[in-house]
N, C-alpha and C positions, 0 to 999 in steps of 0.2 A: 504493500500500500504506500502511496506517496506520502512522505512525512508531512507535507504541507496541506494535504487534503483535510477539509474540515471534519470535525467530529460528527457522528451521525445526527446528533440533536442540535448542532450549532445553529441551523436555520431557525429552529423553534426558539432558541435562546435569543436570537437577534430581535425577535418580536415579542418576547415575554413581557417587556416593560409596558406594552400596549394593553395586554390582557390582564396583567397582575398589577394591582395598585401597591404602592409602598405601604408596608405595614411596620409601624414602630414597635419596638420590643415592649413587653408588658411593663406598665408603670403603675405604681401604687397611687391611689386617689389622694388628692391634696389634703383633704380633711384628716386622713389617717397619718400621712407622712410628716406633717408639721409637728407631730407629737413625739418624734424621735429623730435620731441622727443616723438611722440606717439608710443604705443605698435605696434610691427610689426606683431604679430600673432592675429588671430581671432579664435573663437571656431568652432568646427564641427557643422553641422546641426544634427537633431535627427537621420535621416536615416543613415548618415555616422558614427556617434558615435556607433550606435548599430552594424553596420557591422564591425567596427574596434574592438569593444569589443569581438565579436565572434571569433576573431583570438586567443584569450586567450584559452589555452587548460585546464585551471583549474587544474594545477598540484596538486597532493595530498600533496607533500612536496615542496611548492612553493619557488624556489630560489629567486624570485623577492622580497619576503618578507624578506628573509635573507639579500638581498642587500640594503634594505631600513633601515636607522637608526631608523625610527619610527616603523618598522615592520608593516607597513600598510597592512590591510587585502585585498590585491589587488585582488586575485581570486574571493572573495565574491562580491566585488562591480563591477568587470568585468562581472560576470554572471548576476547580476541584470541589469546592463546597457544593456547587449546584449538582454535582454527580455523587454527593455523599461521601467523598473521600476526605474526611475531616482531618485525619492524621497528616496526610500529605499537604493539605492546605495550611495547617499550623506550622509545619516545617518551613514552607515558603515564607509565611508571615514572619517567623522568627529569624529568618536569614538576614533581614534588613533592620530589625528592631530588637533592642535588648529588653523591652518591656511592653510588648504589644497589648497585653491584657490591661495595662495601666493607661497607655495612650488612647486606647479605644474608649475608655471611660471619660477622659478629661479633655481630649483634643476638641477644638471647635471645628468639627468636620464641615460645618456649613460654610466656613471661610477657607477651608483647605481642600481636601480630596473631593468631598461631596459638592462643594461649591464649584468645582471644575468639571464635574461629571457631565458628559455629553447628553445623557438622558434628561438632565435637569432643564435643558432648553425646551423640552416638549412635555415633560411630566415631572413628577417628584423624583429627585435624585435617588440613585441606588443607595440603600442603607449600609454604606461601607463600614461605618464604625460599629454598628450592631453585629454585623457578620464577623468582623475581626474579633470582637469580644467573644462571640460564640465559639469559634474554632480554637481559640487559645484557652478558654475555660474548659472546653472539651478535652484538650490535650492534657491539662493539669488533672482533670477528673479521671483520666484513663492512664495516669502514670507515665505520660510520654514526654514530660519536661524533665530531662535527666541531665545532670552536670557532674563532671569529675575533673580533678586537676590534670593539667597538661604536663608533659615532661618539662622539667626546669631548664631554662636557658642560662641561668646563673646571674641574671640581672634583676635589679630591684627598682620599683617605681613607687613614689608616694602620690596619692590622690588626696588633695585637700578639699574636703567637702563631700558629704555623702548623699547629695541630692541626685536628681536624674542624670545630669551630665557626668558627675563623678562616678555614679554607679555604672553607666554605660561604658565609660573609659576603662574602669577597673575590670569589668567583665571582658571586654575585648582584649585587654592586655593579658589577663589570666589565660585566655584561650591560646595565647602565643607563648606561654611558658614563663612569663614574668612573675616574680614574687611581688604582689601588689599589696600595699597597706593603705587603707582609707582612714584618714584622720578627720573626725567629725566633732564639732564643738558641742553639739547637743548630746544628751544621754542616750539617744537612739539615732540610728542612721535613717536616711530617707529624705532629709531636708524638708522642703515644703510639701513633698508628697505625704509626709507624716505630720508635720506641724502646721502647715498653712492651708491645705485643701481639706475642706470639711468631709466627714465620713459619709454624708448623704450623697456625695459624688464619688468618693473613693474610700472604701472601708480599709482600716489600717491592716487588717489581716491580709489583704491583697498585696500591700507593699511589703509586709514582713515575709510573705511567701516568696516574693521575687528576691529579696535580700538573702534569704536562705539558699536560693539557687546559686546566687553569686558566691556565697560562702563555700558552697560545695565545690566550686571551681578552685578553691584555695585562697581566696582573697581574705586578708586579715582586716578587722575593723577595730580601731581604737577610738572609742567614744569619750566625750567629756574632755577633749583636748582642744584648747583654744590656740591654734597656730598663730604665731606672732607674739603671743604672751607666754604660754607654757613651753612652746618650742620655737626657737629662732630659726631663721632661714638657713644660716650657716650650718646648723645642726642637721637639717634635712639634706642639705647638699653633701654633707659628709657621709650620711647613711645611705642615700639613694642615688641611683644613676640618672634619674630624671624626675621631674615634679610636674604634676598637673594641678592647676588652681581652678577650683570649680565651686567656690563657696557662695556664689550668688550675690545678689544685690537686695538687701533686706532693710535698709534704712528708710523709713517712711518719709515721703515728702510732706512738708508742712502745709497747712491750710493757707497761711500767709495773708490773713485779713485781720483787722482790729477785733479784739476779743478772742483770738485763737488760744490765749492762755487761760481761759476760763475753765473751771472744773466741768467735765462732761464732754470736752473735745478730745477724742481718742484716736490714735493711729490704728489703721485697719488690721495690720498683721499681728501685733500683740493681742488685740482683741480676739481674733480668730484662733490664735494659739491657745489663749486662755479658755475659750468656750469649747474647743474641740479636742484638746489633749490635756495630759497631765504635766506637760513640760512647763517648768517655771519661767515666768516672764517678769520683766520690770514694769509691772502694772498692777495697781491695787485691784481687788476683786470688783468686777463691773456687774452691777445689778440692773437687769434689763426689764424684768417683769413689770407690766403695767405702765411702761414708759413709752414716750414718743421718740422714735429714733429716725434720724436723717442720715443717709449715707451719701457722701459727695464723691462722684466719680461714675464712670460708665463701663468699666471693664469687668472681667470675671471676678476679680477680688471684690468689687462693689456688690455683685450679685451674691457672692458668698456671704458677705456681711448682712445683706438683706435677709437671706434665708436663714442664717444663723440666729439673727435677732427674732425672727418670727418663731423659731423653735424654742427660744429662750423666754417667750411670754410677753414680748413687747405689745403694747396696745395698738400702736400704729407704726408702720415702717414705710419710709418714703426715700426714694432715690432722687437726687438732684443732679442733673447732667447738663452741661452747657451747650451741647449740640442736640440734634433731634434723634429719634429712635433709629432711623436708618443709618446714622453715622456712629452709633455706639461701637466701641472696639470689642466689646464682649460677644460671647456666643449667643445667637438667637435662641438656641435651646435653653440656655440658662435664663435668659430674659423671660421666655414663655413660662418656665417653671416658677420663676419669682412671681409673675402675675397670678398664676394658678393658686399659689400659696398665700396670696393676700397682699403682696407688696404694691405700693403706689409709686407713680413716676411723675416727676416734674421735669419736662424737657425744656431746652432753651432757657435754662436758668443758671446763673453763676453767683456764688456767695460773694458778698461785699463786706459783711460784718456779722460777728456773732454777738447777740444781745444777751445781757445777763439779767439776773433777777434781783440785783442789788446786794446779794450775799455771796457773790463769786461763782455762781453756778449758771450754766446755760439756761436760757429761757426761750430763745428763738434764733433762727438763722435768717438774716436779711439777704435777699437775693435781688438781682437785677435781671430783667428779661433780656434775652439775646436774640439776634437774628443772624442768619448765615450769610456771610459776604463772599468775596472771591476766594478761590481755592488757594491754599498755602503750598509750601514746597512739597508736602507729602501728597498733594492732590485732593485733600479734604477741604471743604469750605470753612473758612475761618469765622468763628463766632464773634459778633460785635455787639456791645451793649446798646440797648434801646434807651435813650435819655428819658428820665422821669418815670421809669417803670419799676422802681424799687418796691418790694413787697416782703412781708414777713411770714415765715413758716414756723409754727410752734415746734419746739424740740426740747427734750430732756437730755438727749445724748446726740452728739454729732460724730460720726465715724468718717475719718478721712481716708479715702481709697483712691488717691490721685496717682499712685505708683510708688516706686522705690528707687533709691540711689545706692551705690556701693559705699560701704563703710571705708573710711580712709585706713591705710595700713598703720598699725601702731608704731609710734616713734621708737627707734632702737630695736625694731624687730628684724631688720635686715631687708625687709620687703620694700623699703623706700627706694632701692635702686631699680625697681621695676617701673617702667615708664607707664604713666596713666594719662588719660585724656582730661580735658577740663571738666568733664562730667564725673570723673572718678573711675571710669571703666578702664580696664587694662588694655593696652595697645598690643596687638600681635601682628605677625607677618602672615603670609598666605598659608603657612604650615601651622598656624596657631601658636608659634613660639614667640615669647616676649623678647625684649632686648637683651635678656640674660640667657645665654646659651643653656639649653637643657631644662628651662622652665617654660611650660606651656600653659595656656589659659583658654577657657571656653565657658559657654553658658551665659547667665546673666551678668557675671563679673566682666565678661567681654562685651556683651551686647547691650546691657541694661535690661530692665524687666521684659521678658519675652516668654514664649510658649515652652512648655515642657518638651515637646517634640523637637524643638530646635536645640535645646540643651542636650538631648540625646544625640542628635546629629553631631554637635560639636564634640561630644565625648567620643563618639566613634571615629570622627576625623582626627581628633587629637591622638587617639591610640595608634592609628596608622602612622601619623607623623612622628610620634615618639619612637615607634618601632623602627622606622626608616632612619631616624637620627642616631639611635643607639647601635644599630647594625653598621651604619657607616662609620661611626666612631670606633667601634670594635675592629673593623677592618683596617682602619688607619693605625690603631694601636698595635695591630699584629705586625705591620710593616713587612708583609710577606713579599719576597722578590717574585715578580710575575714571570712566567715563561715568555720567551720571545714571541710566541705565536698568539698571545692574548690579544684579542681585538681584530685579528686577521680574519678575513672572510674564508669560510670553509667551502671548498668547491666539491 
């Protein structure tokens, strides 16, 4: 048979999207799920996942792959899933992603793979994320996610930061035989996967399961280590052959308006950590029950704050965002879930002052209405204030979810010699290496606040670059005299 001949049912699959509507995975009702922090989605059953996978038309030039930062081989595992070959589909999925069962839960697919889906131009996009979750959960349930240490190559690498970028880099390096040590400042590894993302989107057991797989590859984890304070850079350089910096950008941006110092103005990330984990944070206990909460910002962190506050008993939860709904940077899915659970939204509004009650506590947020003007450098229309449109929104708590910056390196840590941008992010070359040879960087510390899937991509790219760097250095150190015919064309 011709290898290029279509599969017997390929013609049927080409038109399945016309005959079969997109079916979302089972989701718990809002009235139930706002009472707990458990995940709100479940997986498809086998019959449904096969039917949904058949909606993929297996494009020869798949735009969904271009829309995915990891360039996941989506048409391949869609075809296998459609045929019920779940084990093979999972292997393909895991070949390009170190944590597909996690990315499938938290990626904004509507802005990435599904947003680029060809079918989306004529019908609802193929449910790529839900299918990805199914095949990888199937693989775990059937004991097919197996890891073991690779033969040692004798070299050691330190990964600073146990978040998604660090975990991906450690996993890739361990597969190549490196002795990898992950240094994590928190008491548990996982970074924002454990501390920042609420369990109703990503239950902690899912992250712990993936970390255990990476441990099975031989990766060592040292938690509770504040690199730069407990361990200086020169100490890492003495112990390891290369270093990958992946500890993210977690310094909350300030509200920056009069009254921001009033009691009740709280940064988003410490609030989320306090409400979703047992990890200690520098924030007094925040009581939300019965209070009016305003969240300022329009990204996924803002949505997390809204939904966490609802689950914590707030009487009213409102998002204030300076652009309109269509220009929100967060996932449409998270916006829809927030609406279902009772959150309110004030679009085209920007804070200009926090009003107090005369006793040092928040009473209201004064906002000005905005209108969208010409596009800025990013292509998004720039919001402009409407004169005389100030209005007050009652509030007991204001959560600031504007985004995050990188913490500056501690003085005397040795990290000061690493070049940073004016935003505090680390500058790297095309190989993700800093100005200091042997020290690489990726994820939010390099990019600023960004998606988990891009941090995973940076981790994978950095692992490949570290491997190339160390192999090249080892060859140079060997100083082996090459035979005269090296480089000659063999006839």
